[in-house]
C-alpha positions as CSV (number, residue, x, y, z in Angstrom):
1,M,-0.2,-0.2,0.1
2,K,2.7,2.4,0.9
3,N,4.5,1.8,-2.4
4,V,1.3,2.5,-4.6
5,Q,0.6,5.6,-2.4
6,L,4.3,6.4,-3.3
7,R,3.6,5.9,-6.9
8,N,0.6,7.9,-6.7
9,S,2.3,10.9,-4.9
10,F,5.0,11.2,-7.6
11,L,2.3,11.1,-10.4
12,L,0.2,14.2,-8.6
13,L,3.9,15.8,-8.4
14,L,4.3,15.4,-12.2
15,T,1.3,16.6,-12.6
16,A,1.9,19.8,-10.9
17,F,5.3,19.9,-12.5
18,I,3.4,19.8,-16.1
19,W,0.9,22.6,-14.8
20,G,3.2,24.5,-13.7
21,T,5.8,24.6,-16.5
22,S,2.6,24.6,-19.0
23,F,2.2,28.4,-18.2
24,V,6.0,29.1,-19.9
25,A,4.4,27.2,-23.0
26,Q,1.2,29.6,-23.0
27,S,3.3,32.6,-22.2
28,V,5.9,32.1,-25.0
29,G,2.5,30.9,-27.4
30,T,1.2,34.8,-27.0
31,D,4.4,35.1,-28.8
32,Y,3.2,33.5,-32.3
33,V,-0.8,33.4,-31.9
34,Q,-3.8,35.4,-30.2
35,P,-5.2,33.5,-27.2
36,F,-8.4,32.5,-28.4
37,T,-6.2,30.8,-31.3
38,F,-3.9,28.9,-28.7
39,N,-6.6,27.9,-26.8
40,G,-8.7,26.2,-29.3
41,I,-5.9,24.2,-30.8
42,R,-4.4,23.1,-27.5
43,S,-8.0,22.6,-26.3
44,L,-8.9,20.2,-29.4
45,I,-5.5,18.7,-29.1
46,G,-5.8,17.8,-25.7
47,S,-9.7,16.0,-26.7
48,L,-8.2,14.0,-29.1
49,V,-5.3,12.6,-27.0
50,L,-7.7,11.6,-24.5
51,L,-9.5,9.3,-27.2
52,P,-7.2,6.7,-27.1
53,C,-7.2,6.6,-23.3
54,I,-11.0,6.4,-23.7
55,A,-10.7,3.3,-26.0
56,F,-8.0,1.5,-24.6
57,L,-10.3,1.8,-21.1
58,D,-13.5,1.0,-22.6
59,R,-11.7,-2.1,-24.2
60,K,-10.2,-3.4,-20.9
61,T,-13.1,-2.5,-18.3
62,S,-16.2,-4.4,-19.1
63,S,-19.6,-2.4,-17.6
64,P,-22.4,-2.6,-17.7
65,P,-24.4,-0.3,-20.4
66,K,-24.7,3.5,-19.5
67,S,-28.1,4.7,-18.9
68,P,-30.3,7.3,-20.8
69,K,-29.7,9.6,-17.6
70,N,-25.9,8.5,-17.5
71,S,-25.5,9.8,-21.4
72,K,-27.2,13.1,-20.4
73,D,-25.2,13.9,-17.1
74,L,-22.2,13.1,-19.6
75,I,-22.9,15.4,-22.3
76,L,-24.8,18.3,-19.8
77,G,-21.8,18.0,-17.4
78,G,-19.1,17.7,-20.6
79,T,-20.5,21.3,-22.0
80,L,-21.0,23.0,-19.1
81,C,-17.4,22.2,-18.3
82,G,-16.3,23.1,-20.9
83,I,-17.9,26.6,-21.4
84,L,-16.9,27.6,-18.0
85,L,-13.4,26.2,-19.2
86,F,-13.4,28.3,-22.4
87,A,-14.4,31.4,-20.4
88,A,-11.3,30.8,-17.6
89,A,-9.1,29.6,-20.0
90,N,-9.0,32.8,-22.5
91,F,-9.1,35.5,-19.3
92,Q,-6.1,33.3,-18.6
93,Q,-4.2,33.4,-21.4
94,F,-5.5,37.4,-22.3
95,G,-4.4,38.2,-19.0
96,I,-0.7,36.2,-19.0
97,Q,0.4,38.6,-21.9
98,Y,0.1,41.3,-19.4
99,T,2.0,40.0,-16.4
100,T,4.6,37.6,-15.6
101,V,4.8,33.1,-15.6
102,G,4.9,32.7,-11.6
103,K,2.2,35.5,-10.7
104,T,-0.2,34.0,-13.0
105,G,0.3,30.3,-11.7
106,F,-0.4,31.5,-7.7
107,I,-2.8,34.0,-8.4
108,T,-4.7,31.5,-10.3
109,A,-4.3,28.9,-7.4
110,C,-6.5,31.2,-5.3
111,Y,-9.4,28.6,-6.7
112,I,-8.5,26.8,-3.8
113,V,-9.6,29.7,-1.5
114,I,-12.4,30.8,-3.5
115,I,-14.3,27.6,-3.8
116,P,-14.8,27.1,-0.2
117,I,-16.5,30.6,0.3
118,F,-18.5,29.9,-2.7
119,G,-19.2,26.9,-0.3
120,L,-21.5,29.6,1.8
121,F,-24.1,30.2,-0.5
122,L,-24.6,26.7,-0.7
123,K,-25.1,26.4,3.3
124,K,-21.5,25.3,4.2
125,K,-20.0,26.8,6.5
126,C,-16.1,27.4,6.5
127,T,-13.7,26.3,9.1
128,P,-11.2,29.0,10.8
129,F,-8.5,27.9,8.9
130,I,-10.6,29.2,5.7
131,W,-11.5,32.4,7.2
132,L,-7.6,32.6,7.8
133,S,-6.6,31.5,4.6
134,V,-9.0,33.9,3.0
135,L,-7.2,36.8,4.9
136,L,-3.5,35.5,4.3
137,A,-4.7,35.4,0.3
138,L,-5.8,38.8,0.4
139,V,-2.7,40.0,1.7
140,G,-0.7,38.1,-0.6
141,L,-2.8,39.7,-3.4
142,Y,-2.3,42.7,-2.5
143,F,1.5,42.1,-2.2
144,L,1.7,40.9,-5.6
145,C,-0.6,42.3,-7.9
146,I,-1.2,46.3,-6.0
147,T,2.0,48.4,-7.0
148,T,3.0,50.7,-4.4
149,D,3.3,53.6,-6.7
150,S,-0.2,54.2,-7.7
151,L,-2.0,51.9,-5.9
152,S,-4.0,50.1,-9.2
153,I,-4.0,46.9,-10.2
154,N,-1.9,45.4,-13.0
155,F,-4.4,44.4,-16.0
156,G,-3.2,41.5,-16.8
157,D,-3.1,40.3,-12.8
158,F,-6.9,41.5,-13.0
159,L,-7.6,38.7,-16.2
160,V,-6.0,36.5,-13.9
161,F,-7.8,36.8,-11.1
162,I,-11.5,36.3,-13.1
163,C,-9.5,33.6,-14.4
164,A,-9.9,32.1,-10.8
165,I,-13.4,33.0,-10.2
166,L,-14.1,30.9,-13.2
167,F,-12.0,27.6,-12.6
168,S,-13.8,28.1,-9.3
169,F,-17.3,27.6,-10.4
170,H,-15.0,25.2,-13.3
171,I,-14.0,23.0,-10.5
172,L,-17.6,22.5,-8.5
173,V,-19.6,22.0,-11.5
174,I,-16.9,19.1,-12.2
175,D,-17.8,18.1,-8.3
176,H,-20.7,17.9,-9.3
177,F,-21.1,15.9,-12.3
178,S,-17.7,13.7,-12.3
179,P,-19.2,11.1,-9.3
180,L,-22.1,10.9,-12.2
181,T,-19.8,10.0,-15.1
182,N,-16.7,8.6,-16.5
183,G,-14.4,11.3,-15.5
184,I,-12.1,11.1,-18.6
185,K,-15.0,11.1,-21.6
186,L,-16.4,14.3,-19.5
187,S,-12.5,15.8,-19.6
188,C,-12.5,15.0,-23.5
189,I,-15.9,16.8,-24.1
190,Q,-15.1,19.7,-22.0
191,F,-11.8,20.0,-24.2
192,F,-13.9,19.9,-27.2
193,V,-16.4,22.3,-26.3
194,C,-14.0,24.8,-25.3
195,G,-12.1,24.2,-28.2
196,I,-15.0,24.5,-30.6
197,L,-16.0,27.9,-28.8
198,S,-12.5,29.2,-29.1
199,I,-11.9,28.5,-32.4
200,I,-15.4,30.4,-33.4
201,C,-14.1,33.4,-31.4
202,M,-10.5,33.0,-33.3
203,F,-12.4,33.7,-36.2
204,L,-14.5,36.0,-35.4
205,F,-11.9,38.2,-33.3
206,E,-8.5,37.3,-34.5
207,Q,-6.7,36.8,-37.7
208,P,-5.2,33.2,-37.3
209,D,-1.8,32.6,-39.7
210,I,-1.2,29.2,-40.5
211,S,2.5,30.2,-40.6
212,L,2.5,31.3,-37.0
213,I,0.9,28.5,-35.4
214,L,3.2,26.5,-37.0
215,S,5.8,28.3,-35.5
216,A,4.1,27.8,-32.1
217,W,3.8,24.1,-32.8
218,A,6.1,23.2,-29.5
219,P,4.0,25.4,-26.6
220,L,0.8,24.2,-28.5
221,M,1.8,20.3,-28.4
222,Y,3.3,21.2,-24.6
223,A,-0.2,22.6,-23.9
224,G,-2.2,20.3,-25.9
225,V,-0.4,16.8,-24.9
226,L,0.7,17.5,-21.6
227,S,-1.3,19.7,-19.9
228,C,-4.6,18.8,-21.3
229,G,-4.2,15.0,-22.1
230,V,-1.5,13.5,-19.9
231,A,-2.0,16.0,-16.6
232,Y,-5.2,15.5,-16.2
233,T,-5.2,11.3,-16.6
234,L,-2.5,11.3,-14.3
235,Q,-4.5,13.3,-11.6
236,I,-7.2,10.5,-12.5
237,V,-4.7,8.2,-11.7
238,G,-2.8,9.4,-9.5
239,Q,-5.7,10.8,-6.7
240,K,-6.9,7.1,-6.6
241,D,-6.6,5.7,-3.1
242,M,-5.0,8.7,-1.8
243,N,-5.9,11.2,0.5
244,P,-7.4,14.0,-0.9
245,T,-5.7,16.7,1.3
246,V,-3.0,15.4,0.5
247,A,-3.2,15.2,-2.9
248,A,-4.7,18.7,-3.0
249,L,-1.2,19.8,-1.5
250,I,0.8,18.2,-3.9
251,L,-0.9,19.4,-6.8
252,S,-1.2,23.1,-5.4
253,L,3.2,22.9,-5.8
254,E,1.9,23.8,-9.0
255,S,1.9,27.7,-7.9
256,C,5.5,27.3,-7.1
257,I,6.5,25.4,-10.0
258,S,5.6,27.9,-11.9
259,V,7.4,30.6,-10.4
260,L,10.8,28.7,-10.5
261,A,9.6,27.8,-14.7
262,G,9.3,31.8,-15.1
263,W,12.6,32.2,-13.6
264,I,14.8,29.7,-15.0
265,L,13.3,29.5,-18.4
266,L,12.2,33.6,-19.2
267,G,14.4,35.3,-16.9
268,E,11.3,36.2,-14.9
269,A,11.9,37.7,-11.4
270,L,10.1,38.9,-8.7
271,S,10.4,41.5,-6.1
272,H,11.2,41.4,-3.1
273,R,7.3,42.3,-2.4
274,E,6.5,40.3,-4.8
275,I,8.4,37.5,-3.0
276,W,6.3,38.1,0.2
277,G,3.1,38.1,-1.8
278,C,4.0,34.2,-3.0
279,I,4.5,33.2,0.6
280,L,1.5,34.4,1.7
281,M,-0.6,33.3,-1.1
282,F,1.2,29.6,-0.7
283,T,0.4,29.4,3.4
284,A,-3.1,30.6,2.2
285,I,-3.7,27.9,-0.1
286,I,-2.3,25.1,2.5
287,L,-4.4,26.2,5.3
288,A,-7.3,26.2,2.9
289,Q,-6.2,22.2,2.6
290,L,-5.9,21.7,6.3
291,P,-8.1,18.8,7.9
292,V,-10.3,19.4,10.8
293,K,-12.3,17.5,13.4
294,P,-15.9,16.7,11.9
295,S,-17.4,18.2,15.1
296,S,-16.3,22.2,14.2
297,V,-17.9,22.6,11.0
298,D,-21.3,21.9,10.3
299,N,-22.2,21.0,7.2
């Protein structure tokens, strides 16, 4: 059992590494293609990558035929997830044009703190750790995003923060539909929907250039094959038989990896103020995942 947990922990760490470094691919991609073009192509690549996984798992497992309700849940869930992913991913891709890879990773990770707050509207009370994490996240965001000279927020940081809110809704929708459907099929549909919507917007609002798209093949393939296809599959496999809190903590390393990747690969440096903001936000992410005794929280 320990060997299985060690293996799964490694798979989750690899997932966090791929997601963290994919912010570099997204940033490099902006040098070649516009946001809708990038997300449209990468999402469709991700959807295609998952098709062999689905075929392999369907052949390996002999499950009873799905009921019409299961199929309806799969299509509805995949479509809703795809629409939210389309909105979140494009806000992120637009935002990363105006901010750094490291800041994008940390601000996006705010969804870990935002989700419990949304839970209040679902009549789920927050733990003391959550409220402390919210306070630390707000202070961290202030140090990370607000400039002292004009007390203004960077436009890119603002767009990425909207992306974090949208990802919070996206995760809540996944949380509702994933127990009702096949996770990999749900993901495949959501990437397909996201890709189609982005491609439509690409033709409406951008001027796609095939030569520039071909020039961006490396970041597109990394973001499509590894970030969308491979990492999602690794997450599903890695979370099996793992403590959810431990899994979330390992995956939250994505934000730290994005800072290191931006520094090593792109030469992006953070000021002392921004480093303190990252430290506070990472502390908030950790606190948001700490388990509490059931008696201390009302469901």
